[in-house]
N, CA, C and O atoms as a GROMACS GRO file, in nm:
protein
  432
    1MET      N    1  -0.695  -1.089  -1.619
    1MET     CA    2  -0.584  -1.179  -1.605
    1MET      C    3  -0.486  -1.122  -1.504
    1MET      O    4  -0.452  -1.003  -1.510
    2SER      N    5  -0.442  -1.203  -1.414
    2SER     CA    6  -0.351  -1.158  -1.308
    2SER      C    7  -0.207  -1.159  -1.356
    2SER      O    8  -0.167  -1.242  -1.437
    3ASN      N    9  -0.130  -1.065  -1.303
    3ASN     CA   10   0.014  -1.062  -1.326
    3ASN      C   11   0.083  -1.109  -1.199
    3ASN      O   12   0.054  -1.059  -1.090
    4PHE      N   13   0.173  -1.202  -1.214
    4PHE     CA   14   0.249  -1.251  -1.100
    4PHE      C   15   0.394  -1.209  -1.118
    4PHE      O   16   0.446  -1.209  -1.230
    5LEU      N   17   0.458  -1.173  -1.008
    5LEU     CA   18   0.597  -1.132  -1.013
    5LEU      C   19   0.683  -1.252  -1.045
    5LEU      O   20   0.680  -1.352  -0.974
    6SER      N   21   0.759  -1.241  -1.150
    6SER     CA   22   0.848  -1.348  -1.194
    6SER      C   23   0.991  -1.310  -1.158
    6SER      O   24   1.032  -1.197  -1.183
    7TYR      N   25   1.066  -1.402  -1.102
    7TYR     CA   26   1.204  -1.373  -1.065
    7TYR      C   27   1.301  -1.410  -1.177
    7TYR      O   28   1.422  -1.415  -1.155
    8GLN      N   29   1.249  -1.435  -1.295
    8GLN     CA   30   1.333  -1.459  -1.412
    8GLN      C   31   1.335  -1.330  -1.494
    8GLN      O   32   1.234  -1.263  -1.510
    9ASN      N   33   1.451  -1.299  -1.545
    9ASN     CA   34   1.468  -1.180  -1.629
    9ASN      C   35   1.419  -1.053  -1.560
    9ASN      O   36   1.342  -0.976  -1.618
   10ILE      N   37   1.462  -1.032  -1.439
   10ILE     CA   38   1.422  -0.911  -1.366
   10ILE      C   39   1.507  -0.795  -1.414
   10ILE      O   40   1.626  -0.785  -1.382
   11ASP      N   41   1.446  -0.709  -1.489
   11ASP     CA   42   1.512  -0.588  -1.539
   11ASP      C   43   1.441  -0.468  -1.482
   11ASP      O   44   1.318  -0.463  -1.480
   12PHE      N   45   1.516  -0.370  -1.436
   12PHE     CA   46   1.457  -0.244  -1.394
   12PHE      C   47   1.486  -0.144  -1.503
   12PHE      O   48   1.602  -0.122  -1.538
   13ARG      N   49   1.382  -0.083  -1.557
   13ARG     CA   50   1.396   0.011  -1.668
   13ARG      C   51   1.330   0.144  -1.638
   13ARG      O   52   1.217   0.150  -1.590
   14PHE      N   53   1.403   0.250  -1.669
   14PHE     CA   54   1.345   0.382  -1.682
   14PHE      C   55   1.334   0.405  -1.831
   14PHE      O   56   1.436   0.412  -1.900
   15GLY      N   57   1.213   0.417  -1.883
   15GLY     CA   58   1.195   0.430  -2.027
   15GLY      C   59   1.240   0.301  -2.095
   15GLY      O   60   1.187   0.194  -2.066
   16ASP      N   61   1.336   0.312  -2.185
   16ASP     CA   62   1.387   0.195  -2.256
   16ASP      C   63   1.526   0.155  -2.211
   16ASP      O   64   1.588   0.068  -2.272
   17GLN      N   65   1.578   0.217  -2.105
   17GLN     CA   66   1.714   0.191  -2.062
   17GLN      C   67   1.717   0.109  -1.934
   17GLN      O   68   1.645   0.141  -1.839
   18ASN      N   69   1.799   0.004  -1.931
   18ASN     CA   70   1.815  -0.080  -1.812
   18ASN      C   71   1.906  -0.014  -1.710
   18ASN      O   72   2.002   0.054  -1.745
   19TYR      N   73   1.874  -0.034  -1.581
   19TYR     CA   74   1.958   0.011  -1.471
   19TYR      C   75   1.976  -0.106  -1.377
   19TYR      O   76   1.886  -0.188  -1.360
   20TYR      N   77   2.093  -0.114  -1.315
   20TYR     CA   78   2.122  -0.223  -1.222
   20TYR      C   79   2.081  -0.179  -1.083
   20TYR      O   80   2.157  -0.113  -1.012
   21ALA      N   81   1.960  -0.215  -1.044
   21ALA     CA   82   1.904  -0.172  -0.916
   21ALA      C   83   1.943  -0.269  -0.806
   21ALA      O   84   1.941  -0.390  -0.826
   22SER      N   85   1.979  -0.215  -0.690
   22SER     CA   86   2.009  -0.299  -0.574
   22SER      C   87   1.889  -0.310  -0.482
   22SER      O   88   1.884  -0.400  -0.398
   23ASN      N   89   1.791  -0.221  -0.498
   23ASN     CA   90   1.673  -0.222  -0.413
   23ASN      C   91   1.558  -0.157  -0.490
   23ASN      O   92   1.573  -0.046  -0.541
   24VAL      N   93   1.444  -0.225  -0.499
   24VAL     CA   94   1.325  -0.170  -0.562
   24VAL      C   95   1.208  -0.192  -0.468
   24VAL      O   96   1.186  -0.303  -0.420
   25SER      N   97   1.132  -0.087  -0.441
   25SER     CA   98   1.017  -0.096  -0.352
   25SER      C   99   0.897  -0.029  -0.419
   25SER      O  100   0.904   0.088  -0.458
   26LEU      N  101   0.788  -0.103  -0.432
   26LEU     CA  102   0.663  -0.052  -0.488
   26LEU      C  103   0.559  -0.046  -0.377
   26LEU      O  104   0.553  -0.134  -0.292
   27SER      N  105   0.476   0.057  -0.379
   27SER     CA  106   0.369   0.066  -0.281
   27SER      C  107   0.244   0.124  -0.347
   27SER      O  108   0.254   0.199  -0.444
   28ALA      N  109   0.129   0.088  -0.293
   28ALA     CA  110   0.002   0.142  -0.341
   28ALA      C  111  -0.091   0.158  -0.222
   28ALA      O  112  -0.096   0.073  -0.133
   29GLN      N  113  -0.165   0.266  -0.222
   29GLN     CA  114  -0.258   0.294  -0.113
   29GLN      C  115  -0.388   0.344  -0.172
   29GLN      O  116  -0.390   0.437  -0.253
   30ALA      N  117  -0.497   0.283  -0.132
   30ALA     CA  118  -0.629   0.324  -0.179
   30ALA      C  119  -0.708   0.382  -0.063
   30ALA      O  120  -0.708   0.326   0.047
   31SER      N  121  -0.776   0.492  -0.087
   31SER     CA  122  -0.863   0.552   0.014
   31SER      C  123  -1.004   0.498  -0.008
   31SER      O  124  -1.063   0.518  -0.114
   32VAL      N  125  -1.058   0.432   0.091
   32VAL     CA  126  -1.193   0.376   0.082
   32VAL      C  127  -1.273   0.413   0.206
   32VAL      O  128  -1.218   0.430   0.315
   33ASP      N  129  -1.404   0.425   0.188
   33ASP     CA  130  -1.497   0.450   0.297
   33ASP      C  131  -1.599   0.336   0.301
   33ASP      O  132  -1.634   0.279   0.198
   34ALA      N  133  -1.644   0.306   0.418
   34ALA     CA  134  -1.747   0.205   0.434
   34ALA      C  135  -1.883   0.261   0.389
   34ALA      O  136  -1.917   0.375   0.420
   35VAL      N  137  -1.959   0.180   0.316
   35VAL     CA  138  -2.095   0.217   0.275
   35VAL      C  139  -2.190   0.140   0.367
   35VAL      O  140  -2.195   0.017   0.365
   36LEU      N  141  -2.266   0.216   0.448
   36LEU     CA  142  -2.355   0.156   0.545
   36LEU      C  143  -2.500   0.167   0.500
   36LEU      O  144  -2.540   0.265   0.437
   37LEU      N  145  -2.577   0.067   0.534
   37LEU     CA  146  -2.721   0.070   0.507
   37LEU      C  147  -2.792   0.147   0.617
   37LEU      O  148  -2.729   0.187   0.715
   38ASN      N  149  -2.922   0.170   0.602
   38ASN     CA  150  -3.000   0.246   0.702
   38ASN      C  151  -2.996   0.183   0.840
   38ASN      O  152  -3.000   0.253   0.941
   39ASP      N  153  -2.987   0.049   0.844
   39ASP     CA  154  -2.985  -0.018   0.974
   39ASP      C  155  -2.845  -0.022   1.034
   39ASP      O  156  -2.826  -0.080   1.141
   40GLY      N  157  -2.748   0.037   0.968
   40GLY     CA  158  -2.612   0.042   1.021
   40GLY      C  159  -2.524  -0.074   0.980
   40GLY      O  160  -2.408  -0.080   1.019
   41SER      N  161  -2.577  -0.166   0.902
   41SER     CA  162  -2.496  -0.279   0.858
   41SER      C  163  -2.410  -0.239   0.739
   41SER      O  164  -2.444  -0.148   0.663
   42LEU      N  165  -2.299  -0.307   0.724
   42LEU     CA  166  -2.203  -0.276   0.619
   42LEU      C  167  -2.250  -0.336   0.487
   42LEU      O  168  -2.277  -0.456   0.478
   43LEU      N  169  -2.259  -0.252   0.384
   43LEU     CA  170  -2.294  -0.300   0.251
   43LEU      C  171  -2.169  -0.335   0.172
   43LEU      O  172  -2.157  -0.445   0.117
   44ASN      N  173  -2.075  -0.242   0.166
   44ASN     CA  174  -1.953  -0.262   0.089
   44ASN      C  175  -1.860  -0.146   0.118
   44ASN      O  176  -1.886  -0.065   0.207
   45TYR      N  177  -1.751  -0.138   0.044
   45TYR     CA  178  -1.658  -0.026   0.054
   45TYR      C  179  -1.655   0.047  -0.080
   45TYR      O  180  -1.663  -0.016  -0.186
   46ALA      N  181  -1.644   0.179  -0.075
   46ALA     CA  182  -1.642   0.260  -0.196
   46ALA      C  183  -1.516   0.347  -0.197
   46ALA      O  184  -1.471   0.390  -0.091
   47PRO      N  185  -1.460   0.372  -0.315
   47PRO     CA  186  -1.340   0.455  -0.321
   47PRO      C  187  -1.369   0.598  -0.279
   47PRO      O  188  -1.474   0.654  -0.311
   48ASN      N  189  -1.274   0.656  -0.209
   48ASN     CA  190  -1.287   0.792  -0.160
   48ASN      C  191  -1.196   0.888  -0.239
   48ASN      O  192  -1.212   1.010  -0.230
   49GLY      N  193  -1.105   0.834  -0.313
   49GLY     CA  194  -1.012   0.915  -0.389
   49GLY      C  195  -0.931   0.827  -0.481
   49GLY      O  196  -0.959   0.708  -0.498
   50ALA      N  197  -0.831   0.885  -0.540
   50ALA     CA  198  -0.747   0.812  -0.634
   50ALA      C  199  -0.652   0.718  -0.560
   50ALA      O  200  -0.621   0.739  -0.443
   51VAL      N  201  -0.608   0.615  -0.629
   51VAL     CA  202  -0.506   0.526  -0.576
   51VAL      C  203  -0.372   0.599  -0.583
   51VAL      O  204  -0.335   0.652  -0.688
   52VAL      N  205  -0.302   0.602  -0.471
   52VAL     CA  206  -0.174   0.671  -0.464
   52VAL      C  207  -0.065   0.565  -0.452
   52VAL      O  208  -0.071   0.478  -0.365
   53GLY      N  209   0.032   0.574  -0.540
   53GLY     CA  210   0.140   0.476  -0.539
   53GLY      C  211   0.274   0.541  -0.520
   53GLY      O  212   0.290   0.662  -0.533
   54GLY      N  213   0.370   0.458  -0.489
   54GLY     CA  214   0.506   0.507  -0.471
   54GLY      C  215   0.606   0.406  -0.524
   54GLY      O  216   0.581   0.285  -0.525
   55LEU      N  217   0.718   0.456  -0.566
   55LEU     CA  218   0.827   0.373  -0.616
   55LEU      C  219   0.956   0.428  -0.558
   55LEU      O  220   0.984   0.547  -0.569
   56SER      N  221   1.032   0.342  -0.496
   56SER     CA  222   1.163   0.379  -0.444
   56SER      C  223   1.264   0.282  -0.501
   56SER      O  224   1.243   0.161  -0.498
   57VAL      N  225   1.373   0.333  -0.553
   57VAL     CA  226   1.473   0.248  -0.616
   57VAL      C  227   1.613   0.300  -0.585
   57VAL      O  228   1.637   0.421  -0.586
   58ASP      N  229   1.705   0.209  -0.560
   58ASP     CA  230   1.846   0.240  -0.545
   58ASP      C  231   1.918   0.174  -0.662
   58ASP      O  232   1.906   0.054  -0.683
   59PHE      N  233   1.994   0.253  -0.738
   59PHE     CA  234   2.070   0.194  -0.848
   59PHE      C  235   2.206   0.261  -0.857
   59PHE      O  236   2.228   0.370  -0.806
   60TYR      N  237   2.295   0.191  -0.923
   60TYR     CA  238   2.432   0.238  -0.938
   60TYR      C  239   2.444   0.329  -1.058
   60TYR      O  240   2.392   0.300  -1.166
   61LEU      N  241   2.513   0.439  -1.040
   61LEU     CA  242   2.539   0.531  -1.150
   61LEU      C  243   2.653   0.474  -1.232
   61LEU      O  244   2.766   0.465  -1.185
   62THR      N  245   2.624   0.434  -1.356
   62THR     CA  246   2.724   0.371  -1.441
   62THR      C  247   2.773   0.465  -1.551
   62THR      O  248   2.855   0.425  -1.634
   63GLY      N  249   2.726   0.584  -1.554
   63GLY     CA  250   2.767   0.683  -1.653
   63GLY      C  251   2.728   0.819  -1.601
   63GLY      O  252   2.742   0.848  -1.482
   64SER      N  253   2.678   0.902  -1.690
   64SER     CA  254   2.630   1.033  -1.646
   64SER      C  255   2.489   1.019  -1.588
   64SER      O  256   2.420   0.920  -1.611
   65LEU      N  257   2.449   1.119  -1.514
   65LEU     CA  258   2.315   1.120  -1.453
   65LEU      C  259   2.210   1.121  -1.563
   65LEU      O  260   2.221   1.201  -1.656
   66PRO      N  261   2.109   1.034  -1.556
   66PRO     CA  262   2.006   1.033  -1.660
   66PRO      C  263   1.938   1.169  -1.673
   66PRO      O  264   1.922   1.240  -1.574
   67SER      N  265   1.900   1.204  -1.794
   67SER     CA  266   1.846   1.338  -1.822
   67SER      C  267   1.720   1.367  -1.742
   67SER      O  268   1.696   1.482  -1.706
   68PHE      N  269   1.637   1.265  -1.714
   68PHE     CA  270   1.514   1.291  -1.641
   68PHE      C  271   1.537   1.316  -1.492
   68PHE      O  272   1.443   1.352  -1.421
   69LEU      N  273   1.660   1.296  -1.443
   69LEU     CA  274   1.691   1.322  -1.303
   69LEU      C  275   1.776   1.447  -1.284
   69LEU      O  276   1.807   1.482  -1.170
   70GLN      N  277   1.816   1.514  -1.391
   70GLN     CA  278   1.900   1.632  -1.378
   70GLN      C  279   1.818   1.748  -1.322
   70GLN      O  280   1.705   1.771  -1.365
   71ILE      N  281   1.875   1.820  -1.228
   71ILE     CA  282   1.800   1.924  -1.158
   71ILE      C  283   1.796   2.055  -1.235
   71ILE      O  284   1.714   2.141  -1.204
   72THR      N  285   1.882   2.073  -1.333
   72THR     CA  286   1.878   2.196  -1.412
   72THR      C  287   1.793   2.173  -1.535
   72THR      O  288   1.807   2.070  -1.602
   73GLY      N  289   1.707   2.265  -1.566
   73GLY     CA  290   1.623   2.254  -1.684
   73GLY      C  291   1.521   2.143  -1.674
   73GLY      O  292   1.486   2.080  -1.774
   74LEU      N  293   1.472   2.119  -1.553
   74LEU     CA  294   1.374   2.011  -1.534
   74LEU      C  295   1.244   2.044  -1.606
   74LEU      O  296   1.192   2.155  -1.596
   75ASN      N  297   1.193   1.946  -1.676
   75ASN     CA  298   1.058   1.959  -1.726
   75ASN      C  299   0.972   1.860  -1.647
   75ASN      O  300   1.025   1.774  -1.577
   76GLU      N  301   0.846   1.872  -1.658
   76GLU     CA  302   0.758   1.787  -1.577
   76GLU      C  303   0.699   1.675  -1.659
   76GLU      O  304   0.581   1.642  -1.645
   77SER      N  305   0.780   1.616  -1.746
   77SER     CA  306   0.731   1.503  -1.824
   77SER      C  307   0.746   1.375  -1.742
   77SER      O  308   0.846   1.358  -1.672
   78PRO      N  309   0.648   1.287  -1.750
   78PRO     CA  310   0.653   1.164  -1.670
   78PRO      C  311   0.751   1.063  -1.730
   78PRO      O  312   0.792   1.074  -1.845
   79ILE      N  313   0.786   0.966  -1.648
   79ILE     CA  314   0.878   0.859  -1.686
   79ILE      C  315   0.801   0.729  -1.681
   79ILE      O  316   0.721   0.707  -1.589
   80ASP      N  317   0.824   0.641  -1.777
   80ASP     CA  318   0.767   0.506  -1.772
   80ASP      C  319   0.869   0.414  -1.707
   80ASP      O  320   0.988   0.418  -1.740
   81VAL      N  321   0.823   0.332  -1.614
   81VAL     CA  322   0.909   0.242  -1.538
   81VAL      C  323   0.857   0.101  -1.554
   81VAL      O  324   0.736   0.079  -1.554
   82SER      N  325   0.948   0.005  -1.569
   82SER     CA  326   0.906  -0.134  -1.569
   82SER      C  327   1.004  -0.215  -1.486
   82SER      O  328   1.124  -0.188  -1.483
   83PHE      N  329   0.951  -0.315  -1.417
   83PHE     CA  330   1.031  -0.400  -1.330
   83PHE      C  331   0.968  -0.538  -1.326
   83PHE      O  332   0.853  -0.553  -1.283
   84ALA      N  333   1.041  -0.639  -1.370
   84ALA     CA  334   0.998  -0.779  -1.363
   84ALA      C  335   0.862  -0.801  -1.428
   84ALA      O  336   0.779  -0.874  -1.375
   85GLY      N  337   0.839  -0.738  -1.541
   85GLY     CA  338   0.714  -0.757  -1.613
   85GLY      C  339   0.602  -0.666  -1.570
   85GLY      O  340   0.495  -0.668  -1.630
   86VAL      N  341   0.623  -0.584  -1.466
   86VAL     CA  342   0.522  -0.489  -1.420
   86VAL      C  343   0.559  -0.352  -1.477
   86VAL      O  344   0.668  -0.302  -1.452
   87LYS      N  345   0.467  -0.292  -1.553
   87LYS     CA  346   0.493  -0.162  -1.614
   87LYS      C  347   0.408  -0.056  -1.544
   87LYS      O  348   0.288  -0.073  -1.526
   88ILE      N  349   0.473   0.053  -1.508
   88ILE     CA  350   0.405   0.165  -1.444
   88ILE      C  351   0.424   0.286  -1.535
   88ILE      O  352   0.536   0.327  -1.562
   89ASN      N  353   0.314   0.342  -1.580
   89ASN     CA  354   0.318   0.456  -1.671
   89ASN      C  355   0.308   0.586  -1.592
   89ASN      O  356   0.243   0.593  -1.488
   90GLN      N  357   0.373   0.687  -1.642
   90GLN     CA  358   0.365   0.824  -1.593
   90GLN      C  359   0.406   0.838  -1.447
   90GLN      O  360   0.327   0.877  -1.362
   91VAL      N  361   0.531   0.806  -1.420
   91VAL     CA  362   0.590   0.822  -1.288
   91VAL      C  363   0.661   0.957  -1.285
   91VAL      O  364   0.736   0.991  -1.377
   92TYR      N  365   0.639   1.034  -1.180
   92TYR     CA  366   0.705   1.162  -1.162
   92TYR      C  367   0.807   1.151  -1.051
   92TYR      O  368   0.779   1.092  -0.946
   93SER      N  369   0.926   1.206  -1.072
   93SER     CA  370   1.027   1.201  -0.967
   93SER      C  371   0.992   1.303  -0.859
   93SER      O  372   0.956   1.417  -0.887
   94LYS      N  373   1.005   1.258  -0.735
   94LYS     CA  374   0.969   1.341  -0.621
   94LYS      C  375   1.094   1.385  -0.544
   94LYS      O  376   1.100   1.497  -0.494
   95SER      N  377   1.191   1.297  -0.535
   95SER     CA  378   1.315   1.332  -0.465
   95SER      C  379   1.430   1.252  -0.523
   95SER      O  380   1.410   1.148  -0.588
   96LEU      N  381   1.549   1.300  -0.500
   96LEU     CA  382   1.671   1.237  -0.548
   96LEU      C  383   1.776   1.250  -0.441
   96LEU      O  384   1.800   1.358  -0.388
   97SER      N  385   1.840   1.139  -0.409
   97SER     CA  386   1.953   1.143  -0.316
   97SER      C  387   2.060   1.049  -0.367
   97SER      O  388   2.032   0.958  -0.445
   98PHE      N  389   2.182   1.071  -0.324
   98PHE     CA  390   2.291   0.986  -0.369
   98PHE      C  391   2.393   0.972  -0.258
   98PHE      O  392   2.397   1.051  -0.164
   99SER      N  393   2.474   0.868  -0.270
   99SER     CA  394   2.576   0.838  -0.172
   99SER      C  395   2.710   0.824  -0.245
   99SER      O  396   2.721   0.748  -0.341
  100VAL      N  397   2.810   0.899  -0.198
  100VAL     CA  398   2.943   0.896  -0.260
  100VAL      C  399   3.045   0.862  -0.153
  100VAL      O  400   3.052   0.927  -0.049
  101GLU      N  401   3.125   0.758  -0.180
  101GLU     CA  402   3.234   0.719  -0.091
  101GLU      C  403   3.357   0.694  -0.176
  101GLU      O  404   3.345   0.655  -0.292
  102PRO      N  405   3.476   0.716  -0.121
  102PRO     CA  406   3.598   0.692  -0.199
  102PRO      C  407   3.609   0.546  -0.245
  102PRO      O  408   3.587   0.454  -0.166
  103PHE      N  409   3.642   0.528  -0.371
  103PHE     CA  410   3.665   0.397  -0.431
  103PHE      C  411   3.544   0.304  -0.425
  103PHE      O  412   3.559   0.182  -0.424
  104GLN      N  413   3.425   0.362  -0.421
  104GLN     CA  414   3.300   0.285  -0.420
  104GLN      C  415   3.211   0.338  -0.531
  104GLN      O  416   3.220   0.455  -0.568
  105PRO      N  417   3.124   0.252  -0.585
  105PRO     CA  418   3.029   0.302  -0.687
  105PRO      C  419   2.931   0.401  -0.626
  105PRO      O  420   2.900   0.394  -0.507
  106ILE      N  421   2.882   0.493  -0.708
  106ILE     CA  422   2.785   0.592  -0.662
  106ILE      C  423   2.646   0.531  -0.666
  106ILE      O  424   2.603   0.480  -0.769
  107VAL      N  425   2.576   0.536  -0.553
  107VAL     CA  426   2.440   0.483  -0.543
  107VAL      C  427   2.343   0.601  -0.544
  107VAL      O  428   2.356   0.694  -0.464
  108ILE      N  429   2.246   0.596  -0.636
  108ILE     CA  430   2.144   0.700  -0.647
  108ILE      C  431   2.014   0.645  -0.594
  108ILE      O  432   1.913   0.715  -0.593
   0.00000   0.00000   0.00000
């Protein structure tokens, strides 16, 4: 059964907590090789490795920094993310950046 992106009730969640995201970007890349027959014709494509995905999100800091993003005492436990009905299990944080301006909300 296919999942289609629904623009109703779009919630961005880390774990069970909602965040107000201003930008969400999902990506997926699969490594495939062509499978050729003896005569050189193409039979099909076969996976060459794991599917590699990425998630980039900008959200406003509305309280303290979430515990899974704190740089002190980091553990390597994965985070579950869901957005608009699409759930991604076991996401690991790779980088963190933030923007601070006077009298403006902090964007992470």
